[in-house]
N, C-alpha and C positions, 0 to 999 in steps of 0.2 A: 504494500500500500504506500502511495506517495505521501510525503510530508504534508502537502496541501490537503489531501483527502483526510488524513488523520486529524489535522487541525479542525477541519469542517465538522467532523464527526463529534467533536467535543464542544461545539458551539451551541449556545442556547439563544434562540432568537428573542427579540423584544416581545413578540406576541406570546411565546411560550413562557417567558419570564413573568409577564403580567398575569397570565392564567395561573401559574403556580403560586404567585404572590397572593392572588385573590383567594385561591383555595386554602392556602395556609392561614390567611387572615379571616377566613369565613365571611368574605365580602363579595359583592358582585364584580364581574370582570370590568364593567363600566366604572365602578367606584375605584377599582385598583388602577385602571388606565388614567383616570382623572388625577388620582394621587401621584402616580408615577410622573405624569406630565408636569404637574405643579412642582414636584420636588426637583426634577431636572431643570426646569426653567428658573426656579429660584436659586438653585446652586450655581448655574451658569451666570445669572445676573450678579450675584454676590461676588463670585470669583472674578468676573469681568470688571468689577469695580475695584479690584485690588485686595479684596478681603480674603482671609483664610477662614474656611468653614470647618469647625471641629465638631464631629459627631461623637459624643462621649461613648467610650467603649467600642468604637468602630475605627475611627481614623480621621485624618484631615485632608481637605481638598484645598489647594492653593495655586496661585499663578506663579509660573517660573518664566522669567524673561531671558531671552537669548539675544546676544548681540548679532547684528547683521554681519555678513561676510561676503567675500568674493566667491563667485561660482567658478570652479575649475573646469568642469565638464558640463555641457548643456546641449540638448538638441536644438534649443532656440538660441540663435546667435545673439539676439538682443538681451538675453538674460545674463548680465554680468555681475549683478549684485543681488543679495538677499537682504532686505531691510530687517531691522530689529523686529522680533516677534515674541509673543507670549503663548505658552502652552499650559494646559491644565495638568496638575500633578496630584497624585494621591499617595498618602503614606498611611498604611494600616497600623493599628496598635499591635503591640506584641501579642496580646491575647487573641486578636483576630488572626494573626499569622499562625499562631499555634493551632487554631481551630480548622485551618485550611488543610485538608487531607485529600490529596489527589489519589484516587483509586486507579491503579494501573491495570 
């Protein structure tokens, strides 16, 4: 089996995640979808404003800024520079990392 296929086999889609979340919480899929969308939107808004969002006993989400740089190789001849950019980072608590058990 190729690496790409084995990675796809271990992926959970948003739809499946929301359905499992609804079932575990004993709520409707619609309510779970609404909660999921609100949580993601709020998280991105807060981190996009430069905040760190700490979820107690889970971890923190924070923005990480990277300096721009010159592009060494590019298919687009006009792309010589990458501007400064920010990415979303997540750091799990030790307890969460201990609970993660990947079944091989």
